[in-house]
LUMKOL-978793 format. One record per atom (N, C-alpha, C): residue number from 1; y, x, z. Coordinates in steps of 0.05 Angstrom, whole numbers, plus 5000, padded with zeros to 4 digits. Atoms other than C-alpha are relative to their C-alpha. Layout:
<lumgu NUM, <Y, X, Z>>,
...
***
This chain:
<lumgu 1, <4977, 5017, 5000>>,
<lumgu 1, <5000, 5000, 5000>>,
<lumgu 1, <5025, 5018, 5000>>,
<lumgu 2, <4976, 4985, 5002>>,
<lumgu 2, <5068, 5027, 4981>>,
<lumgu 2, <5020, 4991, 5022>>,
<lumgu 3, <4980, 5007, 4980>>,
<lumgu 3, <5122, 5031, 5034>>,
<lumgu 3, <5027, 5011, 4993>>,
<lumgu 4, <4972, 4991, 5002>>,
<lumgu 4, <5197, 5038, 5036>>,
<lumgu 4, <5010, 5003, 5029>>,
<lumgu 5, <4991, 4994, 4973>>,
<lumgu 5, <5223, 5071, 5099>>,
<lumgu 5, <5029, 5010, 5001>>,
<lumgu 6, <4973, 4990, 4995>>,
<lumgu 6, <5292, 5086, 5126>>,
<lumgu 6, <5000, 5014, 5026>>,
<lumgu 7, <4997, 4984, 4976>>,
<lumgu 7, <5305, 5141, 5176>>,
<lumgu 7, <5030, 5005, 5005>>,
<lumgu 8, <4973, 4994, 4993>>,
<lumgu 8, <5369, 5154, 5214>>,
<lumgu 8, <5001, 5026, 5017>>,
<lumgu 9, <4996, 4974, 4985>>,
<lumgu 9, <5397, 5219, 5244>>,
<lumgu 9, <5025, 4998, 5016>>,
<lumgu 10, <4977, 4999, 4982>>,
<lumgu 10, <5443, 5225, 5303>>,
<lumgu 10, <5006, 5029, 5007>>,
<lumgu 11, <4992, 4974, 4991>>,
<lumgu 11, <5482, 5287, 5318>>,
<lumgu 11, <4995, 5023, 4981>>,
<lumgu 12, <5005, 4979, 5019>>,
<lumgu 12, <5461, 5325, 5256>>,
<lumgu 12, <5018, 4997, 4976>>,
<lumgu 13, <4985, 5000, 5025>>,
<lumgu 13, <5506, 5343, 5198>>,
<lumgu 13, <4980, 4997, 4978>>,
<lumgu 14, <5018, 5005, 5022>>,
<lumgu 14, <5477, 5324, 5131>>,
<lumgu 14, <4986, 5025, 4990>>,
<lumgu 15, <5013, 4975, 5009>>,
<lumgu 15, <5464, 5397, 5112>>,
<lumgu 15, <4979, 5009, 5019>>,
<lumgu 16, <5020, 4994, 4980>>,
<lumgu 16, <5427, 5408, 5177>>,
<lumgu 16, <4975, 4983, 4996>>,
<lumgu 17, <5022, 5019, 5004>>,
<lumgu 17, <5385, 5346, 5165>>,
<lumgu 17, <4985, 5008, 4974>>,
<lumgu 18, <5013, 4992, 5025>>,
<lumgu 18, <5372, 5369, 5093>>,
<lumgu 18, <4981, 5024, 5004>>,
<lumgu 19, <5017, 4976, 4994>>,
<lumgu 19, <5346, 5437, 5117>>,
<lumgu 19, <4975, 4993, 5016>>,
<lumgu 20, <5023, 5008, 4983>>,
<lumgu 20, <5302, 5405, 5170>>,
<lumgu 20, <4979, 4985, 4983>>,
<lumgu 21, <5019, 5015, 5016>>,
<lumgu 21, <5271, 5356, 5121>>,
<lumgu 21, <4986, 5017, 4980>>,
<lumgu 22, <5012, 4982, 5020>>,
<lumgu 22, <5260, 5409, 5067>>,
<lumgu 22, <4978, 5017, 5013>>,
<lumgu 23, <5019, 4983, 4986>>,
<lumgu 23, <5225, 5454, 5118>>,
<lumgu 23, <4975, 4985, 5008>>,
<lumgu 24, <5022, 5015, 4990>>,
<lumgu 24, <5182, 5400, 5148>>,
<lumgu 24, <4983, 4987, 4979>>,
<lumgu 25, <5015, 5014, 5020>>,
<lumgu 25, <5162, 5365, 5084>>,
<lumgu 25, <4993, 5017, 4976>>,
<lumgu 26, <5009, 4980, 5021>>,
<lumgu 26, <5157, 5426, 5038>>,
<lumgu 26, <5010, 4994, 4972>>,
<lumgu 27, <4988, 5003, 5026>>,
<lumgu 27, <5204, 5408, 4982>>,
<lumgu 27, <5030, 5006, 5002>>,
<lumgu 28, <4972, 4994, 5000>>,
<lumgu 28, <5276, 5420, 4961>>,
<lumgu 28, <5015, 4977, 4986>>,
<lumgu 29, <4983, 5021, 5011>>,
<lumgu 29, <5329, 5367, 4949>>,
<lumgu 29, <5017, 5011, 4977>>,
<lumgu 30, <4980, 4994, 5021>>,
<lumgu 30, <5373, 5366, 4887>>,
<lumgu 30, <5026, 4987, 5009>>,
<lumgu 31, <4974, 5012, 4994>>,
<lumgu 31, <5447, 5357, 4901>>,
<lumgu 31, <5010, 4984, 4977>>,
<lumgu 32, <4989, 5018, 5020>>,
<lumgu 32, <5478, 5300, 4864>>,
<lumgu 32, <5026, 4988, 5010>>,
<lumgu 33, <4975, 5013, 4993>>,
<lumgu 33, <5544, 5263, 4863>>,
<lumgu 33, <5002, 4973, 4986>>,
<lumgu 34, <4997, 5027, 5010>>,
<lumgu 34, <5556, 5189, 4854>>,
<lumgu 34, <5019, 4984, 5018>>,
<lumgu 35, <4982, 5017, 4983>>,
<lumgu 35, <5611, 5142, 4877>>,
<lumgu 35, <4984, 4977, 5013>>,
<lumgu 36, <5017, 5021, 4989>>,
<lumgu 36, <5557, 5089, 4887>>,
<lumgu 36, <4986, 5010, 5025>>,
<lumgu 37, <5014, 4989, 4976>>,
<lumgu 37, <5521, 5135, 4937>>,
<lumgu 37, <5020, 5012, 5020>>,
<lumgu 38, <4980, 4990, 4981>>,
<lumgu 38, <5586, 5155, 4971>>,
<lumgu 38, <5008, 5029, 4997>>,
<lumgu 39, <4992, 4972, 5005>>,
<lumgu 39, <5599, 5222, 4938>>,
<lumgu 39, <4975, 5018, 4997>>,
<lumgu 40, <5022, 4981, 5001>>,
<lumgu 40, <5552, 5281, 4949>>,
<lumgu 40, <4976, 4988, 5015>>,
<lumgu 41, <5025, 5009, 4986>>,
<lumgu 41, <5480, 5261, 4966>>,
<lumgu 41, <4978, 5018, 4989>>,
<lumgu 42, <5022, 4983, 5007>>,
<lumgu 42, <5412, 5294, 4959>>,
<lumgu 42, <4975, 4983, 4993>>,
<lumgu 43, <5022, 5016, 5009>>,
<lumgu 43, <5351, 5269, 4922>>,
<lumgu 43, <4976, 5018, 4992>>,
<lumgu 44, <5025, 4987, 5009>>,
<lumgu 44, <5278, 5290, 4911>>,
<lumgu 44, <4982, 4978, 4991>>,
<lumgu 45, <5020, 5019, 5011>>,
<lumgu 45, <5228, 5254, 4867>>,
<lumgu 45, <4974, 5016, 4995>>,
<lumgu 46, <5025, 4986, 5004>>,
<lumgu 46, <5155, 5276, 4871>>,
<lumgu 46, <4987, 4992, 4974>>,
<lumgu 47, <5015, 5005, 5024>>,
<lumgu 47, <5106, 5277, 4814>>,
<lumgu 47, <4988, 4971, 4999>>,
<lumgu 48, <5012, 5027, 4999>>,
<lumgu 48, <5076, 5210, 4838>>,
<lumgu 48, <5021, 4979, 5006>>,
<lumgu 49, <4978, 5019, 4998>>,
<lumgu 49, <5145, 5175, 4840>>,
<lumgu 49, <5010, 4994, 5028>>,
<lumgu 50, <4989, 5002, 4973>>,
<lumgu 50, <5155, 5181, 4915>>,
<lumgu 50, <5029, 5011, 4999>>,
<lumgu 51, <4972, 4992, 5002>>,
<lumgu 51, <5231, 5185, 4924>>,
<lumgu 51, <5012, 5003, 5028>>,
<lumgu 52, <4985, 4995, 4975>>,
<lumgu 52, <5274, 5214, 4980>>,
<lumgu 52, <5030, 5002, 4993>>,
<lumgu 53, <4971, 4998, 5004>>,
<lumgu 53, <5349, 5202, 4983>>,
<lumgu 53, <5013, 5004, 5028>>,
<lumgu 54, <4986, 4993, 4975>>,
<lumgu 54, <5391, 5234, 5038>>,
<lumgu 54, <5030, 4997, 4995>>,
<lumgu 55, <4971, 5005, 5004>>,
<lumgu 55, <5463, 5210, 5046>>,
<lumgu 55, <5013, 4992, 5026>>,
<lumgu 56, <4985, 5009, 4977>>,
<lumgu 56, <5518, 5194, 5094>>,
<lumgu 56, <5000, 4969, 5001>>,
<lumgu 57, <5000, 5029, 4995>>,
<lumgu 57, <5522, 5124, 5124>>,
<lumgu 57, <5028, 4989, 4999>>,
<lumgu 58, <4972, 5009, 5003>>,
<lumgu 58, <5592, 5110, 5097>>,
<lumgu 58, <5003, 4988, 4972>>,
<lumgu 59, <4994, 5013, 5026>>,
<lumgu 59, <5610, 5061, 5041>>,
<lumgu 59, <5026, 5012, 4990>>,
<lumgu 60, <4975, 4987, 5010>>,
<lumgu 60, <5661, 5098, 4997>>,
<lumgu 60, <5022, 4981, 4994>>,
<lumgu 61, <4980, 5019, 5009>>,
<lumgu 61, <5697, 5034, 4979>>,
<lumgu 61, <5015, 4988, 5024>>,
<lumgu 62, <4986, 5012, 4978>>,
<lumgu 62, <5713, 5006, 5048>>,
<lumgu 62, <4998, 5017, 5026>>,
<lumgu 63, <5002, 4983, 4976>>,
<lumgu 63, <5694, 5062, 5097>>,
<lumgu 63, <4982, 4990, 5022>>,
<lumgu 64, <5019, 5011, 4981>>,
<lumgu 64, <5645, 5018, 5133>>,
<lumgu 64, <4972, 5012, 4997>>,
<lumgu 65, <5028, 4990, 5004>>,
<lumgu 65, <5572, 5038, 5146>>,
<lumgu 65, <4986, 4985, 4978>>,
<lumgu 66, <5016, 5012, 5020>>,
<lumgu 66, <5526, 5026, 5088>>,
<lumgu 66, <4979, 4983, 5013>>,
<lumgu 67, <5021, 5015, 4984>>,
<lumgu 67, <5472, 5004, 5137>>,
<lumgu 67, <5014, 4990, 5026>>,
<lumgu 68, <4985, 5012, 4977>>,
<lumgu 68, <5513, 4959, 5184>>,
<lumgu 68, <4984, 4999, 5026>>,
<lumgu 69, <5017, 5003, 4976>>,
<lumgu 69, <5454, 4948, 5231>>,
<lumgu 69, <4995, 5027, 5014>>,
<lumgu 70, <5006, 4974, 4989>>,
<lumgu 70, <5448, 5023, 5241>>,
<lumgu 70, <5025, 5018, 4999>>,
<lumgu 71, <4975, 4986, 5003>>,
<lumgu 71, <5521, 5043, 5245>>,
<lumgu 71, <5003, 5024, 5018>>,
<lumgu 72, <4999, 4976, 4982>>,
<lumgu 72, <5508, 5094, 5301>>,
<lumgu 72, <4987, 5024, 4988>>,
<lumgu 73, <5013, 4978, 5014>>,
<lumgu 73, <5470, 5137, 5251>>,
<lumgu 73, <5017, 5010, 4977>>,
<lumgu 74, <4982, 4991, 5021>>,
<lumgu 74, <5517, 5180, 5209>>,
<lumgu 74, <4985, 5010, 4975>>,
<lumgu 75, <5015, 4989, 5023>>,
<lumgu 75, <5461, 5207, 5163>>,
<lumgu 75, <4975, 4983, 4997>>,
<lumgu 76, <5023, 5017, 5006>>,
<lumgu 76, <5407, 5165, 5129>>,
<lumgu 76, <4981, 5014, 4980>>,
<lumgu 77, <5020, 4990, 5019>>,
<lumgu 77, <5342, 5184, 5094>>,
<lumgu 77, <4983, 4976, 4991>>,
<lumgu 78, <5017, 5021, 5012>>,
<lumgu 78, <5310, 5133, 5047>>,
<lumgu 78, <4976, 5013, 4988>>,
<lumgu 79, <5025, 4991, 5012>>,
<lumgu 79, <5237, 5145, 5031>>,
<lumgu 79, <4987, 4976, 4986>>,
<lumgu 80, <5008, 5022, 5016>>,
<lumgu 80, <5216, 5100, 4975>>,
<lumgu 80, <4974, 5006, 4985>>,
<lumgu 81, <5025, 4999, 5015>>,
<lumgu 81, <5149, 5086, 4942>>,
<lumgu 81, <4980, 5021, 5010>>,
<lumgu 82, <5019, 4980, 4988>>,
<lumgu 82, <5108, 5128, 4990>>,
<lumgu 82, <4974, 4987, 5008>>,
<lumgu 83, <5026, 5008, 4991>>,
<lumgu 83, <5035, 5122, 5005>>,
<lumgu 83, <4992, 5014, 5025>>,
<lumgu 84, <5006, 4983, 4977>>,
<lumgu 84, <5039, 5170, 5064>>,
<lumgu 84, <5021, 4997, 5022>>,
<lumgu 85, <4979, 5006, 4980>>,
<lumgu 85, <5089, 5136, 5111>>,
<lumgu 85, <4994, 5012, 5027>>,
<lumgu 86, <5007, 4990, 4973>>,
<lumgu 86, <5052, 5155, 5175>>,
<lumgu 86, <5001, 5030, 5001>>,
<lumgu 87, <4999, 4971, 5000>>,
<lumgu 87, <5045, 5228, 5155>>,
<lumgu 87, <5029, 5010, 5000>>,
<lumgu 88, <4971, 4992, 5001>>,
<lumgu 88, <5119, 5233, 5137>>,
<lumgu 88, <5013, 4996, 5028>>,
<lumgu 89, <4989, 5005, 4973>>,
<lumgu 89, <5137, 5201, 5204>>,
<lumgu 89, <4992, 5021, 5020>>,
<lumgu 90, <5009, 4979, 4981>>,
<lumgu 90, <5096, 5251, 5242>>,
<lumgu 90, <5012, 5027, 4994>>,
<lumgu 91, <4988, 4975, 5008>>,
<lumgu 91, <5124, 5310, 5203>>,
<lumgu 91, <5030, 5001, 5007>>,
<lumgu 92, <4971, 5000, 4994>>,
<lumgu 92, <5196, 5289, 5214>>,
<lumgu 92, <5005, 5002, 5030>>,
<lumgu 93, <4999, 4997, 4972>>,
<lumgu 93, <5184, 5286, 5289>>,
<lumgu 93, <5021, 4981, 5013>>,
<lumgu 94, <4983, 5017, 4984>>,
<lumgu 94, <5229, 5256, 5343>>,
<lumgu 94, <5030, 5001, 4993>>,
<lumgu 95, <4971, 4998, 5008>>,
<lumgu 95, <5296, 5279, 5313>>,
<lumgu 95, <5008, 4979, 4980>>,
<lumgu 96, <4995, 5019, 5021>>,
<lumgu 96, <5289, 5228, 5258>>,
<lumgu 96, <4989, 4973, 5008>>,
<lumgu 97, <5008, 5027, 4991>>,
<lumgu 97, <5288, 5155, 5279>>,
<lumgu 97, <4992, 4982, 4977>>,
<lumgu 98, <5008, 5020, 5020>>,
<lumgu 98, <5249, 5106, 5237>>,
<lumgu 98, <5014, 4974, 5006>>,
<lumgu 99, <4984, 5024, 4996>>,
<lumgu 99, <5297, 5048, 5228>>,
<lumgu 99, <4989, 4975, 4987>>,
<lumgu 100, <5011, 5022, 5015>>,
<lumgu 100, <5261, 5005, 5177>>,
<lumgu 100, <4975, 5009, 4986>>,
<lumgu 101, <5026, 4995, 5013>>,
<lumgu 101, <5190, 5002, 5150>>,
<lumgu 101, <4991, 4975, 4986>>,
<lumgu 102, <5007, 5023, 5016>>,
<lumgu 102, <5174, 4955, 5093>>,
<lumgu 102, <4976, 5006, 4982>>,
<lumgu 103, <5025, 4997, 5016>>,
<lumgu 103, <5106, 4946, 5059>>,
<lumgu 103, <5002, 4983, 4975>>,
<lumgu 104, <5001, 5014, 5026>>,
<lumgu 104, <5097, 4926, 4986>>,
<lumgu 104, <4973, 5005, 4987>>,
<lumgu 105, <5025, 4997, 5014>>,
<lumgu 105, <5034, 4914, 4945>>,
<lumgu 105, <5004, 5013, 4974>>,
***
């Protein structure tokens, strides 16, 4: 079953979070820029379409949090189309809070 997970980071700058994720999960993000994503953000897509997007929790158009329910988290990590949700959760450890976990067939 494919899952879509959202993680939040407190107290870490986005570059610190990026380094931690790359080290723990064994891949490297590509830096990108998009007004839709709020400026600079980081993305990694695996060979099997698993996607990771790391970005700030600020809407560039109104300055409000993108994820209103999780406004206390300045950095967000979206993990989309993964088949290894539990493994990723254990590798990210306690510094990365799982905020949302959605299952899809």
